[in-house]
C-alpha positions as CSV (number, residue, x, y, z in Angstrom):
1,X,101.3,96.2,98.3
2,X,100.5,99.6,98.9
3,X,98.6,102.0,96.3
4,X,99.2,105.1,98.0
5,X,100.2,106.7,94.5
6,X,97.5,107.4,91.6
7,X,98.9,104.7,89.1
8,X,100.3,101.1,90.4
9,X,104.1,101.0,90.8
10,X,106.0,97.7,91.0
11,X,107.8,96.8,94.0
12,X,111.5,95.8,92.5
13,X,113.7,95.6,95.7
14,X,114.8,91.9,96.9
15,X,112.0,89.5,97.6
16,X,112.5,88.8,101.5
17,X,110.3,89.1,104.7
18,X,112.8,91.7,105.5
19,X,113.0,93.9,102.4
20,X,109.5,93.7,102.4
21,X,109.2,95.0,105.9
22,X,111.5,97.7,105.5
23,X,109.8,98.9,102.1
24,X,106.5,99.2,103.6
25,X,107.6,101.0,106.9
26,X,109.3,103.4,104.9
27,X,106.1,103.4,102.6
28,X,103.7,104.4,105.6
29,X,106.6,107.2,106.4
30,X,105.4,111.2,105.6
31,X,108.2,112.1,103.3
32,X,107.3,115.7,104.1
33,X,109.9,117.2,106.5
34,X,109.0,120.2,108.7
35,X,111.4,122.8,109.2
36,X,110.9,125.4,112.1
37,X,113.2,128.4,110.6
38,X,114.2,129.6,107.3
39,X,117.5,128.2,108.0
40,X,116.5,125.4,109.2
41,X,115.3,124.2,105.7
42,X,117.7,121.2,105.5
43,X,117.4,121.1,101.5
44,X,119.5,118.9,99.4
45,X,120.7,121.1,96.3
46,X,120.9,118.0,94.3
47,X,117.1,116.8,94.6
48,X,114.1,118.7,93.2
49,X,112.4,120.0,95.9
50,X,108.6,121.2,96.8
51,X,108.0,123.7,99.7
52,X,105.3,124.9,101.2
53,X,104.6,127.7,103.7
54,X,101.5,127.2,105.6
55,X,99.7,129.2,108.7
56,X,98.9,125.6,110.3
57,X,99.0,122.2,109.8
58,X,95.4,121.3,110.1
59,X,94.5,122.9,107.6
60,X,92.7,121.6,103.7
61,X,95.9,123.1,102.4
62,X,98.4,120.6,104.3
63,X,96.0,117.6,103.4
64,X,96.2,118.3,99.8
65,X,100.2,118.7,99.9
66,X,99.9,115.2,101.8
67,X,98.3,113.6,99.2
68,X,100.9,115.1,96.3
69,X,103.9,114.4,98.5
70,X,102.6,110.3,98.3
71,X,102.3,110.9,94.5
72,X,105.4,112.2,94.0
73,X,107.5,110.6,96.7
74,X,110.0,109.3,94.4
75,X,110.5,112.1,91.9
76,X,110.7,115.3,94.8
77,X,111.8,116.0,98.6
78,X,108.8,117.8,100.0
79,X,109.6,120.6,103.0
80,X,106.9,122.6,105.1
81,X,107.2,125.2,107.6
82,X,104.2,126.4,109.7
83,X,103.0,129.6,111.7
84,X,106.5,131.8,112.5
85,X,108.7,129.3,110.5
86,X,107.2,130.6,107.8
87,X,105.3,133.9,108.1
88,X,108.1,135.9,106.3
89,X,107.1,133.8,103.2
90,X,103.5,134.4,103.4
91,X,103.3,138.1,103.3
92,X,100.5,137.4,100.4
93,X,99.1,134.3,101.9
94,X,99.6,130.6,102.2
95,X,102.1,129.4,98.9
96,X,104.1,126.4,97.4
97,X,107.2,126.7,95.4
98,X,109.2,124.5,93.5
99,X,113.4,124.4,93.9
100,X,114.8,122.8,90.8
101,X,118.0,120.8,91.5
102,X,121.1,122.6,91.9
103,X,119.5,126.0,92.2
104,X,119.0,128.5,95.2
105,X,115.9,130.6,96.5
106,X,115.9,133.1,94.0
107,X,115.2,130.5,91.3
108,X,112.3,129.3,93.1
109,X,108.9,128.6,91.0
110,X,105.7,129.8,92.4
111,X,102.3,127.4,92.3
112,X,99.7,130.2,91.1
113,X,96.9,127.8,91.0
114,X,94.5,127.1,93.9
115,X,96.1,125.0,96.6
116,X,92.7,123.2,97.5
117,X,92.5,121.9,94.0
118,X,94.3,118.9,94.0
119,X,94.2,117.7,90.0
120,X,95.6,121.2,89.3
121,X,98.4,120.9,91.8
122,X,98.8,117.3,91.0
123,X,99.4,118.4,87.4
124,X,101.8,121.4,88.2
125,X,103.8,119.0,90.7
126,X,104.0,116.3,88.1
127,X,105.7,118.8,85.8
128,X,108.4,119.9,88.0
129,X,109.1,116.3,89.8
130,X,109.3,114.5,86.6
131,X,111.8,116.2,84.4
132,X,111.6,115.9,80.8
133,X,115.1,114.4,80.4
134,X,115.7,111.5,82.8
135,X,118.6,109.3,83.8
136,X,118.7,105.8,82.6
137,X,120.6,103.3,85.3
138,X,120.8,99.7,85.5
139,X,118.2,100.2,88.6
140,X,115.6,102.3,86.6
141,X,116.2,100.4,83.3
142,X,113.6,97.7,83.8
143,X,110.9,100.2,84.8
144,X,111.5,102.8,82.1
145,X,111.3,99.8,79.6
146,X,107.9,98.7,81.0
147,X,106.7,102.5,79.8
148,X,106.8,100.8,76.2
149,X,108.1,104.4,74.9
150,X,111.0,104.7,72.7
151,X,113.8,105.9,74.0
152,X,116.1,109.1,73.2
153,X,119.3,108.9,74.4
154,X,122.1,111.1,74.9
155,X,125.1,108.9,75.7
156,X,127.6,111.4,77.6
157,X,131.0,111.2,79.1
158,X,130.8,111.2,82.8
159,X,133.3,113.9,83.0
160,X,131.5,115.8,80.6
161,X,128.2,117.5,82.3
162,X,128.0,120.4,79.8
163,X,126.8,118.1,76.9
164,X,123.8,117.4,79.5
165,X,122.4,120.5,79.6
166,X,123.0,121.4,75.8
167,X,120.8,117.8,75.0
168,X,118.3,119.1,78.0
169,X,118.0,122.6,76.4
170,X,117.7,121.5,72.7
171,X,114.9,118.8,73.9
172,X,112.7,121.3,75.8
173,X,113.1,123.7,72.7
174,X,112.3,121.3,69.5
175,X,110.7,118.2,71.4
176,X,108.7,119.1,74.3
177,X,105.4,118.3,72.4
178,X,106.6,114.7,72.2
179,X,106.6,114.2,76.0
180,X,104.4,110.9,76.7
181,X,105.3,109.6,73.2
182,X,109.3,109.2,73.7
183,X,111.3,108.7,76.9
184,X,114.0,111.5,76.7
185,X,117.3,110.1,78.8
186,X,120.8,110.4,79.4
187,X,122.9,107.7,79.9
188,X,126.5,107.4,81.3
189,X,128.6,105.8,78.3
190,X,130.7,104.3,80.5
191,X,128.4,102.4,82.4
192,X,126.5,101.8,79.1
193,X,129.3,100.2,76.9
194,X,127.4,97.7,75.6
195,X,125.1,99.6,73.8
196,X,128.0,102.1,72.3
197,X,129.8,98.7,71.1
198,X,126.3,97.6,69.9
199,X,126.2,101.0,67.9
200,X,130.1,100.5,66.8
201,X,131.1,103.2,68.8
202,X,133.3,103.7,72.0
203,X,133.9,106.1,75.1
204,X,136.4,108.2,72.7
205,X,132.9,109.2,70.5
206,X,131.2,110.5,73.3
207,X,128.8,112.1,73.5
208,X,126.5,110.7,70.9
209,X,122.8,110.6,70.5
210,X,120.9,107.7,69.5
211,X,117.2,106.1,69.0
212,X,116.3,102.8,70.5
213,X,112.9,102.0,69.0
214,X,113.0,98.2,71.1
215,X,113.4,97.1,68.0
216,X,116.3,98.6,66.3
217,X,118.8,101.5,67.1
218,X,119.0,104.5,65.3
219,X,122.4,106.6,65.4
220,X,121.9,110.5,65.2
221,X,124.6,111.9,62.5
222,X,126.9,113.9,64.7
223,X,126.4,115.4,68.4
224,X,126.9,119.1,67.2
225,X,124.0,119.0,64.6
226,X,121.6,118.8,67.3
227,X,122.1,122.4,67.8
228,X,120.9,122.8,64.2
229,X,116.9,124.2,64.1
230,X,114.8,121.2,63.7
231,X,117.2,118.9,63.3
232,X,116.8,116.5,66.3
233,X,112.8,117.0,65.8
234,X,113.4,115.9,62.4
235,X,115.3,112.7,63.7
236,X,112.4,111.8,66.1
237,X,109.6,112.3,63.5
238,X,111.4,110.2,60.7
239,X,111.1,107.6,63.5
240,X,107.3,107.9,64.1
241,X,106.9,108.2,60.0
242,X,108.7,104.9,59.6
243,X,111.7,106.3,57.6
244,X,114.2,105.3,59.9
245,X,112.8,102.0,59.7
246,X,112.4,101.7,56.1
247,X,115.5,103.1,55.3
248,X,117.2,100.3,57.1
249,X,115.5,97.7,54.9
250,X,115.5,100.0,51.6
251,X,118.1,102.2,51.7
252,X,118.2,106.0,51.8
253,X,115.3,107.8,50.5
254,X,115.9,109.9,47.2
255,X,116.5,113.3,48.3
256,X,114.3,116.3,47.3
257,X,115.6,119.4,46.1
258,X,112.8,121.1,47.4
259,X,113.3,119.7,50.8
260,X,114.3,122.7,53.1
261,X,115.6,120.3,55.9
262,X,117.5,118.5,53.2
263,X,118.4,114.8,53.8
264,X,118.0,115.1,57.8
265,X,116.2,111.7,57.8
266,X,119.7,110.2,56.3
267,X,121.7,111.2,59.5
268,X,120.2,108.6,61.4
269,X,122.0,105.8,59.5
270,X,125.1,108.0,58.7
271,X,127.9,107.1,61.2
272,X,126.6,103.9,62.5
273,X,130.5,102.0,62.2
274,X,128.5,99.0,60.5
275,X,128.1,100.5,56.9
276,X,125.1,101.7,55.0
277,X,121.4,100.3,56.2
278,X,120.4,96.9,55.8
279,X,118.1,94.1,55.9
280,X,116.3,92.7,58.9
281,X,117.7,89.0,58.2
282,X,120.9,90.2,58.9
283,X,122.4,89.2,55.4
284,X,124.0,91.7,53.2
285,X,122.3,92.8,50.0
286,X,122.9,95.1,46.7
287,X,119.9,97.7,46.0
288,X,120.4,100.2,43.4
289,X,119.7,103.8,43.7
290,X,118.0,106.0,41.3
291,X,121.3,106.8,39.4
292,X,122.2,103.1,39.0
293,X,125.0,102.9,41.8
294,X,124.7,99.9,43.9
295,X,124.6,100.1,47.8
296,X,125.4,97.5,50.3
297,X,122.8,97.1,53.0
298,X,123.8,95.4,56.2
299,X,121.6,94.4,59.0
300,X,120.8,97.5,61.6
301,X,121.6,97.4,65.4
302,X,119.1,95.6,67.3
303,X,117.3,97.0,70.5
304,X,119.7,96.5,73.7
305,X,117.5,98.4,76.2
306,X,114.6,96.2,75.4
307,X,116.5,93.2,76.6
308,X,116.6,95.1,80.1
309,X,112.8,94.7,80.3
310,X,111.9,92.2,82.9
311,X,111.1,88.3,81.8
312,X,107.5,88.1,80.7
313,X,107.3,84.5,82.9
314,X,108.4,86.7,86.2
315,X,105.2,87.1,88.4
316,X,103.8,90.9,88.4
317,X,101.1,92.7,89.5
318,X,101.3,95.0,86.7
319,X,99.6,92.4,84.4
320,X,96.1,91.8,84.7
321,X,96.4,88.2,85.5
322,X,94.6,88.7,88.6
């Protein structure tokens, strides 16, 4: 096991001599690619990239870049140019920039801190290389579930890229303060059809938004409601406060006339395709509302993504048994 990175990251490839050998060989390689002219940068526009313009390789600034590149080797591409290759970009001194995916030079973001300040550079690179909204796949689902944070998911149709950008924009507007408390994810609704079925939904219902708390799944009312200021924020707040879970057990809370948001929390149970909120034991029960009406409660959909986490019986270095 190699501990280049600040946090331990488990090897998840094939358990064989050849696979281990190839993995270790790749880990020993530098992820920084040197370019010899600005037209020779060979940047993959579909990847997030950090570009350094340095005077020489034998410098403290480059040593800091090497450490940062190891920290985020799986999250960003790294390019560097020395001497004449980067002279045009060093008119104000050595610098490092970040180029977002699917963007050009005009969208580069310059690092404004001290190039020798590892912690500052690491924080900046982390914010850029690890996006607020990530994509969940069958390959990384295990690792994401092990982070232990609830998922706020956009299930999208692979032919619809607009909904992805809209979701990213709304998460950035409403939920930036929830980073580190919730994992914001997008999921291909065709590939992840089982969670949709679990919610009583199908491909024709995409795009849709849901929370997987690792106990239950809660469906957001309508995708379009996401654009209502504060609506998505309230949905996540209702998860933290226990309102979503409580309403599954006891039915919707009584609406308050003075509540400016209205009954936003109720939207998480409105369109489940399985009836009204229900009991943990799976049985249908009758409950009375304050008006004397009787409502049928049904069992909430159980978590799906928690089942993608590794078996507890599997050996792993991430536990503290050593």
